N, C-alpha and C positions, 0 to 999 in steps of 0.2 A: 796496207791491210785495211779491209773494210770492216769485217765483223767476225768475231769468234763466238760460237754458240754451242749449246748443249741441245741435242736432238733426241726425241723419243721416236723410235722405229716401232710402230704398232704391229707391223707384220712379223717382225722378229722378236717383239716384246723385249727390247733392250734399249739402253741409252748409249750415246756416243757423242764425241765432241768434234767439231770441224770448223774450218773457215767457210764463209759464205762466198760463193762466186757470182751469184745473181739472185735478184728478187723479182718475181713477176706478179702482175696484176696487183691487187690490193684488197683490203677488207676481207670479206668472206672468201674470196677466191685467191688469196695470197699464197704463193708457194716460194720456197727458197731452195736454191741449188747448192748442195753440200756434197762432201765426199765421205763415203763409208768404206770400211774394210771388210773383206770376207776371205778368211784364210790369209794368203800372202798377197792377194790382189786388192786393188782399190777401184772404186767406182763412183762416177757422178750420178746423182739422182735428185729430182725435185721432190721435196717433202712438203705436205700441207703445213701451213703455219698454225692453223686453228684445228682443234678437235671438233669435228662437225657432228659427233654423236649426240651432243647436247646443244641444239641450236639456240636455246634461250639464254644460255650462259656458257659460251664456248671457252675452254681453257687453251692457252698457248702450248703447242707441242714442241716449239723451238724457243729456247730461252737464251736471251742475250747474256754473254759473259763479258765481252769487251767489244765496244763499238767506237770507231773513230768518226762516226757520222757518215755512214756509207753513201748517202745520197750526194755527198759532196766530195767523194773520193776522186781525185784527178785521173785515176786509172780506169774509172768506170764511166759508162755512157748512160744516157737516159732517153728512152723512146716511149711515145704514148700515142694511142689512136684517138679518134674523135669520140669514143664512148666505149663502155664495157661490153657492148654487144658487137663491136666491130674489131676484127683482128688487125694487128700491126701489118701495114701494107707489104713489107718485105716477106711476110710469111702467110699471107692470105690464101695463096694457091697451094701451099704445102701442107696445110693442116685441115683435118676433117672438121665438120661443122660443130661437133660436140666439144672441141678443145677451145677453151677461152685463153686468149693471149692479146690483151689490150694494153699492157704496160711492161716495160723491161728496164731494170736498173742493174747494171752489172758489168762484168768484163767485156770489153769490146771484141776480143778475139773469139769469145763464145758466140756472141750475137752474129758476128760475121761468118761463122762456120754454120751455114744453113742446114746441111745434112745432120750435123751433130745436134744442134739445138732442136730441130724438128723431131729427132728421135727421142730426145729427152722430154720434150713437151708431150709426146705420146705416152709418157709414163715409164719408159724403159730406163734401166740402169746401164750406163755405158762405161766400159773400162777406161781408166785414165792413162794407160800405158803410152799411147802415142802423143799425149798432151803434157807429159811431165815437165818438159822444158819450158812450158808456158805457165805452169802452176806456181803457187807460192811455195817458198822453201818450207821444209818441215819446221814446226814450232815458230812460224813467222810472227805469231802474236807475242812471243816471249821476249822480255827485255833483258839486256845484258846486265850481269851482276846480281841476278836474282836466282834463287832456287824455287822451282815449281813443284807442287805436290800433285802428282797424277796417279801414281801407283803405290802399292803398299811399301815398296822399298824406299820411296820418297818420304813416307810417313815415318818409317823406322829411322831414316837418316836424320830427320828433323828432331825427333825425340832423343836420339843418341847425342846429337850435338848440343842439345839444351838440357840434358839430364832429366828429361821428362817434365821440364819446367818446375822441377823441385826447387823450393826456396826462391821462387820468382814472384813478382807482383806486377799487376797490370798498371802501368804508369799513366798511359794516355789512350784515349779512344776517340776517333772521329768518323763521321759518316758524310758521304757526298751522294746526293740523290740523282743529280742531273737535271732536275726541274728548276725553273727560274722564271722571274718576271723581268723583261728587258726595260730599257730606258723609256719606251713608249707605253709601258704598263701592259704589254701583251704577255699573256701567260703561256709558258711552255711546261705542261704538267705531266710529261712522260718521264718517269724515273729511269733514264737511259744509262745511268752510270752504276748506281747501287753498289758503292764501294765503301768498305769499312777498313780503317787502318788501326791496328793495335800495336802499342809499344810496351814491351816488358823489360823490366830490370831484373837481374838475377845475381845471386851470390855464387853461381857455378859457371857462368859464361858471360860473354859480352852482352850488352843490350840487344834485344831482338826486335825487329820490325816485321810485322805480318800484315799483308794486304789481302783481304777477302773481296773477290769480285763476283758480280752476279749474286748479290746477297738476297737470300730468301727470307730470313728471319734473324733477329738479334734479340736476345734476352739478357739484359744487363742487370746484374744484382750486386751493387756495392755492398761491402760488409757493413753490418750494423754497428752502432756506436760501442757496444760492449764486446765486439769481436775484432780480430785482426785479419788482414787481407792476403797473407802469404799463401801461395799455392803449394800443396803437398805433391800432387801429381796431376798433370793435365791429360786429356784424352783427345785423340784425333782419329776419326773414323771415316771411311770411304763407303759410299753406297749410291748406286744408280748415277754414277758420274757426278756425284755431289760430295761435299765435304762438311763434316760436323765436328766442331771443336768446342770443348768445354773445360772449365777449370777444376774438374774433379775426375775421379777414377770411374771408368765406364767401359763395359765390353760391348754393349749394344746401344744404339741411339735411343735416347729417352728425352723427349721434349717436355716432359713434366719435371725434369731436373730443376732443383731450386736455386742452383748457382747460375753463373754467367755462361751462356752458350751462344753459338752462331752457326747458321747453315748457309752455305754458298755453293756456287758452281766452280769456283777456282780459288786457289791460294798460292801466293808467292811470298817468300820471306828472305831476309838477309840479316846478318849481324851489322849493327850500326858501328861506325868508326868512332 
């Protein structure tokens, strides 16, 4: 697996999650090849990485949830032309002059299928039907032994199993950014992981471990000296393919909530042994 992401589809005004099959170009011209569903069918399509409606401060339209370092994935290949104004040699005669294609990182079988990739580079959505045998298995990003929260039924199951976190306490919390400085003092300052692990003890169930991936924000509020930290009821809300969890009762997302809350693009959990 290379990368699992959340995508904003501006044309349909909706969010969805997908594996990434390729990344082309870079910087302002970067696009990522993902799979979206329409009815019962699935389609490949390149989506812009950046929102170009605000050139001075563009936001990412594709957010990383899980990444295994896709540029080093052994299943992927890397191709690069001599400059951003020159197309990759294999596709120079297939693409019109207005299509930029100067870098490719992704699945080799897509790059080698010239009619498929040329159609995708032209902006078309292509059915995945005849390529299913080459694609990643459903939920390829998911790890064995974990429950994943994707739909409302997953929320209901977690809250049922934990008694809504009633009479629970947050025992531990840790954050991994993905940024670091190596032994040569070179800095890698992209927060490529953005993962928060929370561990809860409860009087109603076994200890619970929750891992939030693609973290957007974390508001940690330990109890004050003259208060206690037990949870009466926690809330877990889904919106725009994102997750909002807090240690209080809430029907709608409220980021002004005075307690502990977290927003992320993915959540997996399990009972600790």
